[in-house]
C-alpha positions in Angstrom: 33.4 -23.4 17.4 34.1 -24.7 20.9 36.0 -23.6 23.9 38.4 -25.7 26.0 38.7 -24.6 29.6 42.2 -24.9 31.0 43.3 -24.8 34.6 42.8 -21.5 36.4 45.6 -18.9 36.1 47.8 -21.1 34.0 46.9 -20.3 30.3 44.1 -18.5 28.5 41.1 -20.1 26.8 41.7 -21.9 23.5 39.1 -21.8 20.7 38.9 -24.7 18.3 37.1 -24.5 15.0 35.9 -27.8 13.5 35.4 -28.2 9.8 33.9 -31.4 8.2 34.9 -31.5 4.5 34.4 -35.1 3.2 34.6 -38.1 5.5 36.9 -36.6 8.1 36.8 -33.7 10.6 39.6 -31.2 10.9 40.1 -29.2 14.1 42.2 -26.0 14.2 42.9 -23.8 17.2 41.9 -20.2 16.9 42.9 -17.2 19.1 39.4 -15.8 19.5 35.9 -16.5 18.5 34.7 -13.7 16.3 33.8 -12.9 12.7 37.3 -11.8 11.7 38.8 -15.1 12.7 36.1 -17.0 10.9 36.6 -15.1 7.6 40.4 -15.5 7.9 40.0 -19.2 8.5 37.7 -19.7 5.5 40.2 -17.8 3.2 43.3 -19.6 4.5 42.1 -23.2 5.1 39.0 -23.7 2.9 39.0 -21.6 -0.2 42.8 -21.8 -0.8 42.9 -25.6 -0.5 39.5 -26.8 -1.6 38.0 -23.9 -3.6 34.7 -22.4 -2.8 31.8 -24.6 -1.8 28.1 -24.2 -2.6 26.8 -24.4 0.9 28.3 -23.7 4.4 26.4 -25.4 7.3 27.0 -24.0 10.8 25.3 -23.8 14.1 23.6 -20.8 15.5 26.8 -19.2 16.8 27.2 -15.4 16.6 30.6 -15.8 15.0 28.9 -17.2 11.9 25.7 -15.2 11.8 27.0 -11.7 11.2 27.4 -9.1 8.4 31.1 -9.8 7.8 30.6 -13.6 7.2 27.4 -12.8 5.2 29.3 -10.4 2.9 32.1 -12.9 2.4 29.7 -15.7 1.5 27.7 -13.5 -0.8 30.9 -12.5 -2.6 31.6 -16.1 -3.6 27.9 -17.1 -4.1 27.9 -19.4 -1.1 24.7 -20.3 0.7 24.7 -20.2 4.5 22.5 -22.8 6.1 22.1 -23.1 9.9 20.4 -26.5 9.6 19.2 -28.9 6.9 16.8 -31.8 6.8 19.5 -34.3 6.1 22.2 -33.0 8.4 20.7 -32.7 11.9 24.0 -33.2 13.6 24.9 -29.5 13.0 22.5 -28.3 15.8 22.1 -31.5 17.9 18.6 -32.2 16.6 19.5 -35.9 16.0 20.8 -36.2 19.5 17.6 -34.8 20.9 15.4 -37.0 18.7 17.4 -40.1 19.6 17.0 -39.3 23.3 13.2 -39.0 23.0 13.0 -42.3 21.0 15.2 -44.1 23.6 13.0 -42.9 26.5 9.9 -44.3 24.7 11.5 -47.6 23.8 12.8 -48.1 27.4 9.2 -47.8 28.8 7.9 -50.1 26.1 10.6 -52.8 26.8 10.2 -52.7 30.5 6.4 -53.0 30.3 6.2 -55.8 27.7 9.4 -57.7 28.4 7.6 -60.3 30.4 5.1 -60.8 27.5 8.0 -61.2 25.0 9.4 -64.0 27.1 6.1 -65.8 27.4 5.8 -65.8 23.6 8.9 -67.9 23.3 7.8 -70.3 26.1 6.4 -73.6 25.0 3.4 -74.3 27.2 2.8 -77.8 25.9 4.1 -80.1 28.7 4.4 -83.2 26.5 6.4 -81.5 23.8 8.6 -79.7 26.4 9.2 -83.0 28.3 10.1 -84.8 25.1 12.5 -82.0 24.2 14.2 -82.1 27.6 14.4 -85.9 27.4 16.2 -85.7 24.0 18.6 -83.1 25.4 19.5 -85.4 28.3 20.0 -88.3 25.9 22.3 -86.1 23.8 24.2 -85.1 26.9 24.8 -88.8 27.9 25.9 -89.5 24.3 28.4 -86.6 24.4 29.7 -88.0 27.7 30.3 -91.5 26.3 32.0 -90.0 23.3 34.3 -88.0 25.6 35.2 -91.1 27.6 35.9 -93.0 24.4 38.1 -90.2 23.0 39.9 -90.0 26.3 40.7 -93.7 26.2 41.9 -93.5 22.6 44.1 -90.6 23.4 45.7 -92.4 26.4 46.4 -95.5 24.3 48.0 -93.4 21.6 50.1 -91.5 24.2 51.2 -94.9 25.8 52.2 -96.3 22.4 54.2 -93.1 21.6 55.9 -93.2 24.9 56.7 -97.0 24.9 58.2 -96.7 21.4 60.8 -94.3 22.7 61.8 -96.4 25.8 65.0 -98.3 25.3 64.6 -101.9 26.5 66.9 -103.1 29.3 68.1 -106.7 29.2 70.0 -108.0 32.3 72.1 -111.1 32.5 73.8 -112.9 35.3 77.1 -111.5 36.3 76.6 -108.0 34.9 77.4 -104.9 37.0 74.4 -102.6 37.7 73.5 -99.5 39.6 70.5 -99.2 41.8 68.2 -96.1 42.0 67.4 -94.7 45.4 63.6 -94.1 45.2 63.2 -93.0 48.8 61.3 -89.7 49.0 63.2 -86.7 50.2 61.6 -83.4 50.7 65.0 -81.6 50.6 67.3 -83.5 48.2 70.9 -82.6 48.1 72.0 -80.7 45.0 74.6 -82.1 42.6 74.3 -85.6 44.1 73.3 -88.6 42.1 70.6 -90.9 43.3 72.2 -93.9 41.6 74.3 -95.8 44.1 76.1 -99.2 44.2 78.0 -101.3 42.5 76.0 -104.6 42.4 76.2 -107.8 40.5 73.2 -109.6 38.9 72.8 -112.9 40.8 69.6 -114.2 39.2 67.0 -112.9 36.6 63.3 -113.8 37.2 60.9 -114.0 34.3 58.4 -111.5 35.7 60.9 -108.5 35.9 62.4 -109.0 39.3 66.2 -109.4 39.7 68.2 -110.7 42.6 71.3 -108.6 43.0 74.4 -109.0 45.2 76.3 -106.2 46.9 80.0 -106.1 46.0 81.4 -105.2 49.5 79.2 -107.3 51.8 77.9 -110.0 49.5 74.3 -109.4 50.7 71.6 -110.4 48.2 68.1 -109.0 47.8 65.4 -108.7 45.1 64.6 -105.4 43.4 62.5 -104.3 40.4 64.4 -104.1 37.1 63.0 -100.6 36.5 65.2 -99.3 39.3 68.4 -100.6 37.7 70.6 -99.7 34.9 73.9 -101.0 33.5 77.2 -100.0 34.9 80.0 -99.9 32.3 82.6 -98.2 34.4 85.9 -99.7 35.5 87.9 -99.5 38.6 90.2 -96.5 38.7 93.7 -97.2 40.0 94.6 -94.3 42.3 98.3 -94.6 42.6 99.5 -91.6 44.5 103.1 -90.7 43.5 105.0 -87.5 43.4 105.8 -86.3 39.9 109.5 -86.0 39.0 110.6 -83.4 36.5 113.9 -83.7 34.7 116.2 -80.8 35.3 117.6 -79.1 32.2 
């Protein structure tokens, strides 16, 4: 039986009765903490649902140790135990014993912690040096393996990327567009960076191409990676007023 203290002048105290039946704990709120409430609780929630038990274990509370509860338990031949050797949780004996053991172990650990560390320390300088040397060699081996794996991964990525690049073949006289590769910190939106129209004047074997501007006829050499084919045609913009036939 425990009490839950609420905020002052808001609601009265609430009593909770905890019952451990099998592997779970049930908690039921009770109006008061006296023998009448305990007997009513045993009749309504224990004996009605789970029949009578052989033993009832409780703490040293006055609501359990009284004549009313004793007569009820004697009527059903139930033994009332305040504490047992295998169930110290009923009166906090396990908590007290664990606290004492913990205090003893803390002193022992703090006192002998340095000695426990020295037992694991290898004082043989030759063996310790050989072990450290082997660890350094393994570290260097791991580093070489990492470099080799990185090289293999980059080669695989390059092959995968190159296999998906469509080759571009330019011939003399073709129309091409040139990519404006000049860096702009604030590029204009919805504006293409491909400009031109240029003609291919000469194709060099090393990937460079001499192009000729259509309007001015100026020629210059550019990299073929900055170019792409232009398949468009000139649009005839004939401005005429539409005529609709009158019905």
